[in-house]
C-alpha positions as CSV (number, residue, x, y, z in Angstrom):
1,M,-45.6,-6.4,53.8
2,S,-46.2,-4.5,50.6
3,S,-44.1,-1.5,49.6
4,S,-45.2,1.8,48.6
5,T,-44.9,1.0,44.9
6,D,-47.6,-1.6,44.8
7,H,-50.1,0.8,44.9
8,G,-48.7,3.5,42.5
9,H,-47.3,5.8,44.5
10,G,-43.3,5.4,44.2
11,S,-40.9,7.9,45.7
12,S,-40.7,11.6,44.8
13,R,-37.4,10.7,43.2
14,I,-39.0,9.1,40.2
15,Y,-41.1,12.1,39.8
16,I,-38.3,14.4,39.7
17,W,-36.5,12.2,37.0
18,V,-40.0,12.1,34.9
19,W,-40.0,15.9,35.4
20,L,-36.5,16.3,34.1
21,W,-37.2,14.3,31.2
22,L,-40.3,16.3,30.3
23,V,-38.1,19.6,30.7
24,A,-35.5,18.4,28.6
25,L,-38.0,17.1,25.7
26,T,-39.6,20.5,26.0
27,A,-36.2,22.2,25.6
28,V,-35.6,19.7,22.6
29,E,-39.2,20.9,21.2
30,I,-38.2,24.8,21.5
31,V,-34.9,24.3,19.7
32,L,-36.5,22.7,16.9
33,A,-38.7,25.3,16.5
34,F,-35.9,27.5,15.5
35,Q,-34.6,25.0,13.0
36,A,-34.8,25.5,9.3
37,L,-36.9,22.0,8.6
38,S,-39.5,21.2,6.3
39,V,-43.0,21.6,7.5
40,T,-43.8,17.7,7.5
41,V,-40.6,16.7,9.4
42,M,-41.3,19.6,12.0
43,L,-45.0,18.0,12.4
44,L,-43.6,14.7,12.6
45,L,-40.9,15.3,15.2
46,L,-43.0,17.4,17.3
47,I,-46.0,15.3,17.3
48,S,-43.5,12.3,18.2
49,L,-41.9,14.3,21.0
50,S,-45.3,15.2,22.2
51,L,-46.7,11.5,22.4
52,V,-43.5,10.7,24.4
53,K,-44.3,13.5,26.8
54,A,-48.0,12.7,27.0
55,G,-47.1,8.9,27.4
56,L,-44.7,9.8,30.4
57,I,-47.5,12.1,32.2
58,I,-50.2,9.8,31.8
59,S,-47.9,6.8,33.2
60,Y,-46.4,8.7,36.1
61,F,-48.5,12.0,37.1
62,M,-51.8,10.5,36.3
63,H,-50.7,7.2,38.1
64,L,-52.0,4.6,35.3
65,K,-48.4,2.8,35.1
66,H,-50.1,0.6,37.8
67,E,-53.5,0.3,36.8
68,T,-55.0,-2.8,35.4
69,R,-54.9,-3.9,31.8
70,G,-58.6,-3.3,31.1
71,L,-58.3,0.3,32.0
72,K,-55.6,0.6,29.7
73,W,-57.1,-0.9,26.9
74,S,-60.1,1.4,27.7
75,L,-58.0,4.3,27.1
76,I,-55.8,3.2,24.1
77,P,-58.7,2.8,21.4
78,P,-59.8,6.6,21.7
79,M,-56.4,7.7,21.6
80,V,-55.6,6.2,18.5
81,I,-58.9,7.1,16.9
82,V,-58.0,10.9,17.8
83,I,-54.5,10.4,16.3
84,V,-55.9,9.0,13.1
85,L,-58.2,12.3,13.0
86,M,-55.5,14.4,13.3
87,F,-53.7,12.8,10.5
88,G,-57.0,13.2,8.5
89,F,-57.0,17.2,9.2
90,F,-53.0,17.4,8.3
91,P,-53.7,18.3,4.8
92,D,-56.0,20.8,5.3
93,S,-53.5,22.6,7.5
94,L,-50.7,22.2,4.9
95,R,-53.3,23.6,2.4
96,I,-53.5,26.7,4.1
97,L,-49.7,27.4,3.8
98,N,-50.2,27.5,0.3
99,L,-52.6,30.2,0.6
100,M,-50.4,32.7,2.2
101,P,-49.3,35.3,-0.1
């Protein structure tokens, strides 16, 4: 007899815990927005927290935690490419700060 977690469908308890973690991480992001940190540190912290949140959402709410390795590896390279491209555009976004009066 197989349990309900074999097919990626856990109890609602795990989803509540994941949701609470997402709420807590969002609260940390909001608190960070009001701190007097440098732009670079702020961006790195917010992007790191967002990646953790995205990982939780993808794993639990999109049910990819229990998928095969092939599907996971078909999703990871595009994500890495997007992150690398984002870092390519960061210098332009920081340049805009110097243009403000």
